[in-house]
C-alpha positions in Angstrom: 172.2 38.7 30.2 171.2 41.5 32.6 170.0 45.0 31.8 170.8 44.3 28.1 174.5 43.8 29.0 176.5 40.7 28.3 178.5 40.1 31.5 180.8 37.4 30.3 184.4 38.2 30.9 183.5 41.6 32.5 185.3 42.9 35.6 182.5 43.8 38.0 182.7 45.8 41.2 179.7 45.7 43.5 179.0 48.5 46.0 177.8 46.7 49.1 176.1 49.0 51.6 175.1 46.4 54.3 171.5 46.5 53.2 169.4 43.8 51.6 169.3 45.4 48.1 173.0 45.3 47.4 173.3 41.9 49.0 170.8 40.5 46.5 172.9 42.1 43.8 175.8 39.8 44.8 173.5 36.8 44.7 172.2 37.7 41.3 175.7 37.9 39.9 176.8 34.8 41.6 173.9 32.9 40.2 175.3 33.6 36.8 178.6 32.1 37.8 180.3 35.5 38.4 182.5 36.4 41.3 182.5 40.2 41.5 184.8 42.1 43.9 182.8 43.9 46.6 183.4 47.3 48.1 182.0 49.1 51.0 182.3 52.9 50.7 183.0 54.6 54.0 181.5 58.1 54.1 180.5 58.3 57.8 180.7 61.4 59.9 184.0 62.7 61.3 183.4 62.2 65.0 181.6 58.9 65.4 181.2 59.3 69.2 179.2 62.4 68.5 177.3 61.1 65.5 175.5 57.8 66.0 176.5 56.0 62.8 175.6 52.4 61.8 178.7 51.9 59.6 180.2 49.2 61.9 177.1 47.0 61.5 177.0 47.8 57.8 180.5 46.5 57.3 179.7 43.3 59.3 176.7 42.7 57.1 178.6 43.4 53.9 181.5 41.1 55.0 179.0 38.2 55.7 177.4 38.6 52.3 180.7 38.7 50.4 182.0 35.7 52.3 178.9 33.7 51.6 179.5 34.0 47.8 183.3 33.7 47.9 183.9 37.4 47.0 186.5 39.6 48.5 185.4 42.8 50.3 187.4 46.0 50.5 186.5 49.1 52.5 187.2 52.3 50.5 187.4 55.5 52.5 185.6 58.3 50.6 185.0 60.2 53.8 187.0 63.3 52.9 185.6 63.5 49.4 182.1 63.3 50.8 182.5 66.0 53.3 184.4 68.2 51.0 182.2 67.8 47.9 178.7 66.7 48.9 178.5 68.6 52.2 179.9 71.8 50.6 177.3 71.5 47.8 174.5 71.0 50.3 175.5 73.9 52.6 176.1 76.4 49.8 172.6 75.7 48.4 171.0 75.8 51.8 172.7 79.0 52.8 171.4 80.6 49.6 167.8 79.6 50.4 167.6 76.7 48.0 166.4 73.1 48.6 169.2 70.8 47.6 169.3 67.0 47.4 172.5 65.5 48.9 171.6 61.9 47.8 171.5 62.9 44.1 174.9 64.5 44.3 176.3 61.5 46.3 175.6 59.2 43.4 177.5 61.5 41.0 180.3 62.6 43.2 180.9 59.6 45.4 179.4 56.2 44.4 180.2 56.7 40.7 182.8 59.5 41.2 185.3 59.3 44.0 185.0 55.5 44.2 185.8 55.3 40.5 188.9 57.4 40.9 190.2 55.2 43.8 189.1 51.7 42.7 186.3 51.7 40.1 188.6 52.5 37.2 190.0 49.0 37.4 186.5 47.6 36.5 184.3 47.4 33.4 181.1 47.8 35.4 180.0 49.1 38.8 177.0 47.3 40.2 174.7 48.9 42.8 171.4 48.0 44.5 169.5 50.9 42.9 166.0 50.3 41.7 166.6 51.4 38.1 167.2 49.8 34.7 169.0 50.6 31.5 168.4 50.0 27.9 170.4 50.4 24.7 169.1 52.0 21.5 170.0 51.0 17.9 173.0 53.3 18.0 174.4 51.6 21.1 173.6 54.5 23.4 172.7 53.6 27.0 169.6 55.1 28.6 168.4 55.1 32.2 164.9 53.6 32.5 162.5 53.2 35.4 162.0 50.2 37.7 158.6 48.4 37.8 158.3 49.3 41.5 156.9 52.8 41.6 157.5 53.2 45.3 161.2 52.1 45.2 162.2 53.5 41.8 165.4 55.5 42.3 166.0 56.9 38.8 165.4 60.4 40.3 168.4 59.9 42.6 170.5 58.9 39.5 169.5 61.8 37.3 172.7 63.8 37.8 175.2 61.1 37.0 177.5 61.7 34.0 177.0 59.8 30.8 180.3 57.9 31.2 179.2 56.9 34.7 175.9 55.6 33.4 177.7 53.6 30.7 179.6 51.7 33.5 176.6 51.3 35.8 174.8 48.0 36.3 171.6 47.6 38.3 171.0 43.8 38.7 167.9 44.1 40.9 166.3 47.0 38.9 163.7 44.7 37.3 162.4 43.4 40.6 159.7 44.7 43.0 161.0 45.3 46.5 158.9 42.3 47.9 160.7 40.1 45.4 164.1 41.2 46.5 163.1 40.4 50.2 161.8 37.0 49.1 165.1 36.2 47.3 167.1 37.3 50.4 165.0 35.1 52.7 165.2 32.1 50.4 169.0 32.5 50.2 169.2 33.0 53.9 171.1 36.3 53.6 172.1 37.7 56.9 170.3 41.1 56.3 167.1 39.6 54.7 164.9 41.4 57.2 167.0 44.4 57.9 165.0 47.6 57.6 165.7 50.0 54.7 167.7 53.1 55.6 165.9 56.4 55.7 167.0 59.9 54.8 170.5 61.0 53.8 172.7 58.0 53.1 175.3 58.6 55.8 173.5 60.2 58.7 172.1 57.1 60.3 169.9 58.4 63.2 171.1 62.0 62.9 168.4 64.5 62.1 168.9 66.6 58.9 168.5 69.8 60.8 171.3 68.8 63.2 173.5 68.2 60.1 172.8 71.7 58.9 173.2 73.2 62.4 176.6 71.7 62.7 177.9 73.6 59.6 175.7 76.7 59.4 174.7 77.3 63.0 171.6 79.4 63.7 170.5 82.8 62.3 167.2 83.9 64.0 164.8 86.0 62.1 161.1 87.0 61.9 158.3 84.7 60.8 155.6 86.7 59.0 152.1 85.6 58.2 151.9 86.3 54.5 148.2 87.2 54.4 148.3 89.8 57.2 151.9 90.9 57.6 151.7 89.9 61.3 154.9 88.7 63.0 154.0 85.4 64.6 157.4 84.4 66.0 161.0 83.8 65.3 162.7 81.1 63.2 166.2 79.8 64.0 167.5 80.0 60.5 165.9 79.9 57.0 167.9 76.8 56.2 165.9 74.7 58.6 162.7 75.3 56.5 161.6 74.3 53.0 158.9 75.7 50.8 155.7 73.7 51.3 156.7 72.5 54.8 153.8 71.8 57.1 155.2 70.1 60.1 157.8 70.7 62.8 157.8 74.5 62.9 156.7 74.8 66.5 154.6 78.0 66.1 151.3 78.3 68.0 148.0 78.6 66.3 148.8 76.3 63.5 148.8 74.6 61.1 151.2 76.8 59.3 152.7 76.3 55.8 156.0 77.7 54.6 155.2 79.7 51.4 158.3 81.9 50.9 161.7 82.8 52.1 163.3 86.2 51.8 167.0 85.4 52.2 168.2 89.1 52.0 165.9 90.1 54.9 166.1 86.8 56.7 162.3 86.5 56.8 160.2 83.3 56.7 156.7 83.8 55.3 154.0 81.3 56.3 150.3 81.1 55.6 147.5 79.9 57.9 145.1 78.6 55.3 145.2 75.0 54.3 147.2 74.6 51.1 147.1 78.3 50.2 147.2 79.2 46.6 150.5 81.0 47.1 152.2 77.6 47.8 151.3 76.3 44.4 153.0 76.7 41.1 152.0 75.5 37.7 154.8 77.1 35.5 158.4 77.3 36.5 161.9 77.6 34.9 164.6 74.9 35.1 168.2 75.7 34.3 171.4 73.9 33.3 169.7 70.7 32.1 171.9 67.7 32.7 171.4 65.1 30.0 172.1 61.5 31.2 172.5 60.4 27.6 173.7 63.1 25.1 171.2 63.9 22.3 172.2 64.2 18.7 172.0 67.6 17.0 168.7 66.8 15.3 167.2 65.5 18.6 165.4 67.4 21.3 163.6 66.6 24.6 160.0 65.7 24.0 157.3 68.3 24.4 155.0 66.1 26.5 156.8 64.8 29.6 156.3 63.3 33.0 158.5 64.6 35.8 159.2 64.6 39.5 160.3 67.4 41.8 160.7 65.2 44.9 161.0 61.5 45.6 157.4 60.1 45.4 155.8 57.2 43.6 153.8 59.5 41.4 154.8 61.2 38.2 153.5 64.7 37.4 152.5 65.4 33.8 153.0 68.5 31.7 154.9 70.1 28.7 158.4 71.3 28.3 159.1 74.6 26.5 162.6 75.5 25.4 164.0 78.9 26.4 166.3 81.0 24.1 168.9 80.9 26.9 169.2 77.1 26.7 166.9 76.5 29.7 163.3 75.3 29.8 160.0 76.2 31.2 157.9 73.4 32.7 154.2 73.8 32.3 152.5 71.4 34.6 149.0 70.2 33.8 147.9 71.1 37.3 149.3 73.3 40.0 151.9 71.7 42.2 152.5 72.1 45.9 155.9 73.0 47.3 157.9 73.9 44.2 161.2 75.3 45.5 164.3 76.8 43.9 167.2 74.4 44.1 165.1 71.3 43.9 165.9 68.9 41.0 163.2 68.5 38.4 163.7 65.0 36.9 162.4 64.7 33.4 161.0 61.5 31.8 159.1 60.6 28.6 155.3 60.8 28.7 155.1 57.1 29.7 157.6 57.7 32.6 159.8 55.0 31.1 163.0 56.7 29.9 164.7 59.2 32.2 166.4 62.0 30.1 168.0 63.8 33.0 167.4 66.6 35.4 167.8 70.3 36.1 167.6 72.7 39.0 164.4 74.6 39.5 165.2 78.3 39.1 
């Protein structure tokens, strides 16, 4: 029994990435006498000679793990779907001055989306190496719940998957701490036991996020204005290279500077010289188009007291949720928050940050 799911007789597909987490997923299933089919999803860049991508090494690692446990491995090309759907989503948001999260949409559109259309529909469950758990209530509804490892918990990255995708999802290592996963991998002599975790966007490898944006949107220079004085301190290369709350990598003299606002219409970047200026903080903000991971009944509602995240950190913020007449919500944080930016996902949990209800874009 794993994640409250009886796996006997189930057809299981494992998404192998080449990393240690998904490798231990295969071990965990094999330890129960199961022989899942393994899949490597190819979503690498279009011109590999230009974009340094580690996909070849990933496939080698995934192949070795599958072979060790007598499982077959198939490479599924979701390259076109990724660049058509996830990249388009990212660039549309960035161009409009928002702060999107490509990894969140990759889970919905690719790992549990395009893959399902191509191969996943033949399976009862799709297992991944996410640090997340699930539980079922008395009515048989499946809920996403957090991992005991606060640093590695990835429920925020899963908070936009559809309810039917969650019903098919299996997270065999979600109850472990990262150190425990490493220990299992070393004990079982897995080829990638000591391989470093990937950083940043799932497909970019060593490519800088700004280079990714520059490739599709180019540059659009504009003024950088000090909010407090109205003084122009320099030029930016494009608003899309900056995020609200950013403190590093701006390259303007006389710093430190902090990004506090973007005027998309006039192409102006506003910064402040003071450390953590009050203008960079928000305590009350709207969220729109709430996406419920598990649909609520008519007589149910999201809790008033919540914990939430607006970025991937180990810490949960606390506050209350107020329903709007238009169907959206206002989040009232218990304390001001630095770097709240439109387009970010606000991921909502119960007050004990156990059950994840879903997420919505900050308006």
